[in-house]
DSSP file (Angstrom, degrees, kcal/mol; ACC not computed):
  #  RESIDUE AA STRUCTURE BP1 BP2  ACC     N-H-->O    O-->H-N    N-H-->O    O-->H-N    TCO  KAPPA ALPHA  PHI   PSI    X-CA   Y-CA   Z-CA
    1    1 A M              0   0    0      0, 0.0     2,-0.5     0, 0.0     0, 0.0   0.000 360.0 360.0 360.0 136.8   -7.2 -107.0  197.1
    2    2 A F        -     0   0    0      2,-0.0     2,-0.5     0, 0.0     0, 0.0  -0.785 360.0-164.8 -93.7 126.8   -5.5 -103.6  196.9
    3    3 A I        -     0   0    0     -2,-0.5     2,-0.5     0, 0.0     0, 0.0  -0.954  10.5-145.9-114.0 122.8   -2.7 -103.2  194.3
    4    4 A Q        -     0   0    0     -2,-0.5     3,-0.1     1,-0.0    -2,-0.0  -0.739  14.8-134.1 -88.9 129.7   -0.4 -100.3  194.7
    5    5 A R        -     0   0    0     -2,-0.5     5,-0.0     1,-0.1    -1,-0.0  -0.538  29.7 -99.8 -79.2 146.5    0.9  -98.8  191.4
    6    6 A P    >>  -     0   0    0      0, 0.0     3,-1.0     0, 0.0     4,-0.7  -0.347  26.0-123.3 -62.8 147.0    4.6  -98.0  191.2
    7    7 A R  H 3> S+     0   0    0      1,-0.2     4,-1.9     2,-0.2     3,-0.3   0.761 104.9  74.8 -63.0 -25.2    5.5  -94.3  191.7
    8    8 A K  H 3> S+     0   0    0      1,-0.2     4,-2.3     2,-0.2    -1,-0.2   0.885  90.9  55.2 -56.6 -40.3    7.2  -94.3  188.3
    9    9 A Q  H <> S+     0   0    0     -3,-1.0     4,-2.3     1,-0.2    -1,-0.2   0.885 105.7  51.9 -62.1 -38.6    3.8  -94.3  186.5
   10   10 A K  H  X S+     0   0    0     -4,-0.7     4,-2.3    -3,-0.3    -1,-0.2   0.924 110.8  46.9 -64.5 -43.1    2.7  -91.2  188.4
   11   11 A S  H  X S+     0   0    0     -4,-1.9     4,-2.5     2,-0.2    -1,-0.2   0.857 110.9  52.7 -68.5 -33.1    5.8  -89.3  187.4
   12   12 A E  H  X S+     0   0    0     -4,-2.3     4,-2.6     2,-0.2    -1,-0.2   0.904 109.9  48.7 -65.4 -40.4    5.4  -90.4  183.8
   13   13 A R  H  X S+     0   0    0     -4,-2.3     4,-2.5     2,-0.2    -2,-0.2   0.906 111.7  49.2 -64.9 -41.4    1.8  -89.1  183.9
   14   14 A Y  H  X S+     0   0    0     -4,-2.3     4,-2.6     2,-0.2    -2,-0.2   0.919 111.6  49.0 -63.0 -43.4    3.0  -85.8  185.4
   15   15 A Q  H  X S+     0   0    0     -4,-2.5     4,-2.6     2,-0.2    -2,-0.2   0.916 110.4  51.8 -62.3 -43.2    5.7  -85.6  182.7
   16   16 A H  H  X S+     0   0    0     -4,-2.6     4,-2.2     1,-0.2    -2,-0.2   0.945 113.3  43.5 -57.2 -51.5    3.1  -86.3  180.0
   17   17 A D  H  X S+     0   0    0     -4,-2.5     4,-2.2     1,-0.2    -1,-0.2   0.882 112.9  52.9 -63.7 -39.2    0.8  -83.6  181.2
   18   18 A D  H  X S+     0   0    0     -4,-2.6     4,-2.2     2,-0.2    -1,-0.2   0.905 109.6  48.2 -64.0 -42.9    3.7  -81.1  181.7
   19   19 A V  H  X S+     0   0    0     -4,-2.6     4,-2.4     2,-0.2    -2,-0.2   0.942 113.4  46.5 -63.9 -48.0    4.9  -81.6  178.1
   20   20 A L  H  X S+     0   0    0     -4,-2.2     4,-2.5     1,-0.2    -2,-0.2   0.862 111.2  52.7 -65.3 -34.7    1.4  -81.2  176.6
   21   21 A R  H  X S+     0   0    0     -4,-2.2     4,-2.2    -5,-0.2    -1,-0.2   0.914 110.3  48.1 -64.3 -42.8    0.8  -78.1  178.8
   22   22 A T  H  X S+     0   0    0     -4,-2.2     4,-2.2     2,-0.2    -2,-0.2   0.906 111.8  49.8 -63.7 -42.6    4.1  -76.6  177.5
   23   23 A V  H  X S+     0   0    0     -4,-2.4     4,-2.4     1,-0.2    -2,-0.2   0.941 111.4  48.1 -61.7 -48.5    3.2  -77.4  173.9
   24   24 A R  H  X S+     0   0    0     -4,-2.5     4,-2.7     1,-0.2    -1,-0.2   0.882 110.1  52.6 -61.8 -38.9   -0.3  -75.8  174.3
   25   25 A R  H  X S+     0   0    0     -4,-2.2     4,-1.7     2,-0.2    -1,-0.2   0.923 110.3  47.6 -63.4 -43.8    1.2  -72.7  175.9
   26   26 A R  H  X S+     0   0    0     -4,-2.2     4,-0.6     1,-0.2    -2,-0.2   0.914 113.1  48.2 -63.6 -42.2    3.7  -72.2  173.0
   27   27 A I  H >< S+     0   0    0     -4,-2.4     3,-0.9     1,-0.2    -2,-0.2   0.919 110.3  51.8 -64.4 -43.0    1.0  -72.7  170.4
   28   28 A D  H 3< S+     0   0    0     -4,-2.7    -1,-0.2     1,-0.2    -2,-0.2   0.824 111.7  47.0 -62.8 -31.7   -1.3  -70.2  172.2
   29   29 A Q  H 3< S+     0   0    0     -4,-1.7    -1,-0.2    -5,-0.2     2,-0.2   0.523  94.3  97.9 -88.2  -6.0    1.5  -67.6  172.3
   30   30 A C  S X< S-     0   0    0     -3,-0.9     3,-1.7    -4,-0.6     4,-0.2  -0.547  79.0-127.5 -85.4 147.2    2.4  -68.1  168.6
   31   31 A R  T 3  S+     0   0    0      1,-0.3     3,-0.3    -2,-0.2    -1,-0.1   0.730 112.9  47.9 -65.8 -20.2    1.0  -65.8  165.9
   32   32 A Y  T >> S+     0   0    0      1,-0.2     4,-2.3     2,-0.1     3,-1.7   0.158  76.0 117.1-102.1  16.9   -0.2  -68.9  164.0
   33   33 A G  H <>  +     0   0    0     -3,-1.7     4,-2.1     1,-0.3    -1,-0.2   0.822  65.9  63.4 -55.1 -35.9   -1.8  -70.4  167.1
   34   34 A F  H 34 S+     0   0    0     -3,-0.3    -1,-0.3    -4,-0.2    -2,-0.1   0.784 112.2  37.4 -63.2 -25.9   -5.3  -70.2  165.5
   35   35 A I  H X4 S+     0   0    0     -3,-1.7     3,-1.4     2,-0.1    -2,-0.2   0.862 115.2  52.4 -87.3 -44.0   -4.1  -72.6  162.8
   36   36 A F  H >< S+     0   0    0     -4,-2.3     3,-1.7     1,-0.3    -2,-0.2   0.714  92.8  73.3 -69.4 -21.4   -1.9  -74.8  165.0
   37   37 A R  T 3< S+     0   0    0     -4,-2.1    -1,-0.3     1,-0.3    -2,-0.1   0.708  89.8  62.0 -65.3 -17.9   -4.7  -75.4  167.6
   38   38 A K  T <  S+     0   0    0     -3,-1.4     2,-0.3    -5,-0.2    -1,-0.3   0.554  84.1  97.1 -83.5  -8.0   -6.3  -77.7  165.0
   39   39 A V  S <  S-     0   0    0     -3,-1.7     2,-0.3    -4,-0.2    13,-0.2  -0.656  74.4-130.1 -83.9 135.3   -3.3  -80.0  165.1
   40   40 A S  E     -A   51   0A   0     11,-3.1    11,-2.2    -2,-0.3     2,-0.4  -0.621  21.1-155.2 -85.1 144.8   -3.6  -83.1  167.3
   41   41 A L  E     +A   50   0A   0     -2,-0.3     2,-0.4     9,-0.2     9,-0.2  -0.933  13.9 179.8-122.2 142.1   -0.8  -83.9  169.8
   42   42 A R  E     -A   49   0A   0      7,-1.7     7,-3.4    -2,-0.4     2,-0.5  -0.979   5.8-168.3-141.0 131.1    0.3  -87.1  171.3
   43   43 A Y  E     +A   48   0A   0     -2,-0.4     2,-0.3     5,-0.2     5,-0.2  -0.975  15.4 160.4-120.8 129.0    3.2  -87.6  173.7
   44   44 A D  E >   -A   47   0A   0      3,-2.3     3,-1.7    -2,-0.5    -2,-0.0  -0.902  66.2 -25.1-151.8 118.7    4.6  -91.0  174.7
   45   45 A S  T 3  S-     0   0    0     -2,-0.3     3,-0.1     1,-0.3    27,-0.0   0.853 128.0 -39.6  50.2  47.3    7.9  -91.9  176.2
   46   46 A G  T 3  S+     0   0    0      1,-0.2    28,-2.7    28,-0.1    29,-1.9   0.420 115.0 111.4  89.2  -2.0    9.8  -88.9  174.9
   47   47 A T  E <   -Ab  44  75A   0     -3,-1.7    -3,-2.3    27,-0.2     2,-0.6  -0.930  48.6-162.3-111.6 124.1    8.2  -88.8  171.5
   48   48 A L  E     -Ab  43  76A   0     27,-2.7    29,-2.8    -2,-0.5     2,-0.5  -0.919  11.2-163.6-102.5 121.2    5.9  -85.9  170.5
   49   49 A T  E     -Ab  42  77A   0     -7,-3.4    -7,-1.7    -2,-0.6     2,-0.4  -0.917   2.5-161.9-111.2 128.6    3.7  -86.8  167.5
   50   50 A L  E     +Ab  41  78A   0     27,-3.0    29,-2.2    -2,-0.5     2,-0.3  -0.918  14.4 170.9-108.9 131.1    1.9  -84.1  165.5
   51   51 A T  E     +Ab  40  79A   0    -11,-2.2   -11,-3.1    -2,-0.4     2,-0.3  -0.979  30.4  66.7-137.3 152.3   -1.1  -85.0  163.2
   52   52 A G  E    S- b   0  80A   0     27,-0.6    29,-3.1    -2,-0.3     2,-0.4  -0.961  72.9 -64.8 139.3-156.1   -3.6  -82.9  161.4
   53   53 A R  E     - b   0  81A   0     -2,-0.3    29,-0.2    27,-0.2   -15,-0.1  -0.989  31.6-179.3-138.5 143.3   -3.5  -80.4  158.5
   54   54 A V  E     - b   0  82A   0     27,-2.3    29,-2.5    -2,-0.4     6,-0.0  -0.938  34.3-120.8-133.6 158.7   -2.1  -77.0  157.8
   55   55 A P  S    S+     0   0    0      0, 0.0     2,-0.3     0, 0.0    30,-0.1   0.513  86.9  27.6 -82.9  -3.7   -2.5  -74.8  154.6
   56   56 A S     >  -     0   0    0     25,-0.1     4,-1.7     1,-0.1     5,-0.1  -0.998  68.2-123.4-154.5 156.3    1.2  -74.5  153.8
   57   57 A F  H  > S+     0   0    0     -2,-0.3     4,-2.5     1,-0.2     5,-0.2   0.838 112.7  61.8 -65.4 -32.5    4.6  -76.1  154.0
   58   58 A Y  H  > S+     0   0    0      1,-0.2     4,-2.5     2,-0.2    -1,-0.2   0.926 105.1  45.8 -58.1 -45.8    5.9  -73.0  155.7
   59   59 A L  H  > S+     0   0    0      2,-0.2     4,-2.5     1,-0.2    -1,-0.2   0.864 109.8  54.4 -68.6 -35.8    3.4  -73.4  158.6
   60   60 A K  H  X S+     0   0    0     -4,-1.7     4,-1.8     2,-0.2    -1,-0.2   0.939 113.3  42.4 -60.8 -46.3    4.3  -77.1  158.9
   61   61 A Q  H  X S+     0   0    0     -4,-2.5     4,-2.5     2,-0.2    -2,-0.2   0.888 112.0  54.8 -67.3 -39.2    7.9  -76.2  159.3
   62   62 A N  H  X S+     0   0    0     -4,-2.5     4,-2.1    -5,-0.2    -2,-0.2   0.902 108.0  49.6 -61.3 -42.0    7.1  -73.3  161.6
   63   63 A L  H  X S+     0   0    0     -4,-2.5     4,-1.4     2,-0.2    -1,-0.2   0.914 110.5  50.2 -62.8 -43.8    5.1  -75.6  163.9
   64   64 A Q  H  X S+     0   0    0     -4,-1.8     4,-0.8     1,-0.2     3,-0.3   0.919 111.7  47.2 -62.4 -44.3    8.0  -78.0  164.0
   65   65 A E  H  < S+     0   0    0     -4,-2.5     3,-0.5     1,-0.2     4,-0.3   0.858 107.6  57.6 -66.1 -35.1   10.5  -75.3  164.9
   66   66 A L  H  < S+     0   0    0     -4,-2.1    -1,-0.2     1,-0.2    -2,-0.2   0.836 118.2  31.2 -61.8 -33.3    8.2  -73.9  167.6
   67   67 A L  H >< S+     0   0    0     -4,-1.4     3,-1.0    -3,-0.3    -1,-0.2   0.379  90.0  97.8-109.2   2.8    8.1  -77.3  169.4
   68   68 A R  T 3< S+     0   0    0     -4,-0.8    -1,-0.1    -3,-0.5    -2,-0.1   0.729  84.6  45.7 -71.7 -22.1   11.6  -78.8  168.7
   69   69 A D  T 3  S+     0   0    0     -4,-0.3    -1,-0.2    -3,-0.2    -2,-0.1  -0.032  73.8 138.5-113.8  32.7   13.3  -77.8  171.9
   70   70 A I    X   -     0   0    0     -3,-1.0     3,-1.8     1,-0.1   -51,-0.1  -0.612  60.7-107.7 -77.1 131.2   10.7  -78.7  174.5
   71   71 A P  T 3  S+     0   0    0      0, 0.0     3,-0.1     0, 0.0    -1,-0.1  -0.262 103.0  21.7 -57.1 145.6   12.3  -80.4  177.6
   72   72 A Q  T 3  S+     0   0    0      1,-0.2     2,-0.7    -3,-0.0   -53,-0.1   0.350  95.0 112.9  75.1  -2.7   11.6  -84.1  177.8
   73   73 A V    <   +     0   0    0     -3,-1.8    -1,-0.2     1,-0.2   -26,-0.2  -0.890  32.4 166.7-100.1 114.3   10.9  -84.4  174.1
   74   74 A H        +     0   0    0    -28,-2.7     2,-0.3    -2,-0.7   -27,-0.2   0.654  67.9  28.7 -99.1 -20.2   13.6  -86.5  172.5
   75   75 A Q  E     -b   47   0A   0    -29,-1.9   -27,-2.7     2,-0.0     2,-0.5  -0.998  62.7-159.2-143.9 137.7   11.9  -87.1  169.2
   76   76 A L  E     -b   48   0A   0     -2,-0.3     2,-0.7   -29,-0.2   -27,-0.2  -0.967   5.6-163.9-119.3 116.3    9.4  -85.0  167.2
   77   77 A E  E     -b   49   0A   0    -29,-2.8   -27,-3.0    -2,-0.5     2,-1.1  -0.883   4.4-162.9-101.0 110.6    7.3  -86.8  164.6
   78   78 A N  E     +b   50   0A   0     -2,-0.7   -27,-0.1   -29,-0.2   -29,-0.1  -0.758  24.6 158.2 -97.7  91.7    5.7  -84.2  162.3
   79   79 A N  E     +b   51   0A   0    -29,-2.2   -27,-0.6    -2,-1.1     2,-0.3   0.026  26.5 137.1 -99.5  24.6    2.9  -86.1  160.6
   80   80 A V  E     -b   52   0A   0    -29,-0.2     2,-0.3   -20,-0.1   -27,-0.2  -0.559  46.9-139.5 -74.9 132.6    1.0  -83.0  159.7
   81   81 A D  E     -b   53   0A   0    -29,-3.1   -27,-2.3    -2,-0.3     2,-0.6  -0.669   6.6-133.0 -91.5 148.5   -0.4  -82.9  156.2
   82   82 A V  E     +b   54   0A   0     -2,-0.3     8,-2.7   -29,-0.2     9,-0.5  -0.911  29.2 172.2-102.2 117.9   -0.3  -79.8  154.0
   83   83 A V  B     -C   89   0B   0    -29,-2.5     2,-0.3    -2,-0.6     6,-0.2  -0.945  11.4-166.6-130.2 109.1   -3.6  -79.2  152.3
   84   84 A S    >   -     0   0    0      4,-2.6     3,-1.4    -2,-0.5   -28,-0.1  -0.673  28.2-130.9 -99.1 149.5   -3.9  -75.9  150.5
   85   85 A S  T 3  S+     0   0    0     -2,-0.3    -1,-0.1     1,-0.3     4,-0.1   0.681 106.3  64.1 -68.9 -17.3   -7.1  -74.2  149.2
   86   86 A C  T 3  S-     0   0    0      2,-0.1    -1,-0.3     1,-0.0     3,-0.1   0.360 123.6 -98.0 -90.9   6.7   -5.4  -73.8  145.8
   87   87 A G  S <  S+     0   0    0     -3,-1.4     2,-0.3     1,-0.3    -2,-0.1   0.238  82.6 127.7 102.8 -14.6   -5.1  -77.5  145.2
   88   88 A L        +     0   0    0     -5,-0.0    -4,-2.6     2,-0.0    -1,-0.3  -0.605  34.5 161.6 -76.7 135.7   -1.5  -78.2  146.3
   89   89 A S  B     -C   83   0B   0     -2,-0.3    -6,-0.2    -6,-0.2     4,-0.1  -0.999  49.7-150.6-155.9 148.9   -1.4  -81.0  148.8
   90   90 A S  S    S+     0   0    0     -8,-2.7    -7,-0.1    -2,-0.3    -1,-0.1   0.351  82.9  88.2 -94.8   2.5    0.9  -83.6  150.5
   91   91 A V  S    S-     0   0    0     -9,-0.5     5,-0.1     2,-0.0   -10,-0.0  -0.872  87.6-111.9-104.9 130.8   -2.2  -85.8  150.9
   92   92 A P    >>  -     0   0    0      0, 0.0     4,-1.4     0, 0.0     3,-1.0  -0.276  30.7-114.9 -56.9 147.1   -3.2  -88.3  148.2
   93   93 A Q  H 3> S+     0   0    0      1,-0.3     4,-1.8     2,-0.2     5,-0.2   0.846 113.9  57.6 -55.5 -39.7   -6.5  -87.3  146.5
   94   94 A E  H 3> S+     0   0    0      1,-0.2     4,-1.1     2,-0.2    -1,-0.3   0.836 104.5  52.5 -64.8 -30.5   -8.4  -90.4  147.8
   95   95 A D  H <> S+     0   0    0     -3,-1.0     4,-0.8     1,-0.2    -1,-0.2   0.858 107.1  52.7 -70.0 -34.9   -7.5  -89.5  151.4
   96   96 A L  H >< S+     0   0    0     -4,-1.4     3,-0.5     1,-0.2    -2,-0.2   0.875 105.9  53.6 -67.4 -36.9   -9.0  -86.0  150.9
   97   97 A R  H 3< S+     0   0    0     -4,-1.8    -1,-0.2     1,-0.2    -2,-0.2   0.822 104.4  56.1 -67.9 -30.7  -12.2  -87.4  149.6
   98   98 A R  H 3<        0   0    0     -4,-1.1    -1,-0.2     1,-0.2    -2,-0.2   0.745 360.0 360.0 -73.4 -23.4  -12.6  -89.6  152.7
   99   99 A S    <<        0   0    0     -4,-0.8    -1,-0.2    -3,-0.5    -2,-0.2   0.476 360.0 360.0 -98.0 360.0  -12.4  -86.6  155.1
């Protein structure tokens, strides 16, 4: 039996791909793109979630500001951890040992 999917799903998929394409383009054009490319992105129903690690709080904030006004993104969850080579970190020590 053939089941036809609603058109809404196709437009949601297009919106998902469009948002991630816009995010990647902004990251590629940014002077810190080589650092931000290591951050994982997830987009779902208007929420863009960022996860990964950057070496400073400045870069974490810079990434958030870079992506805060993307069309179709209503909420930005910045779950990026700050892990510095000099020992300062927003990640508990036991989490650092596991990775």
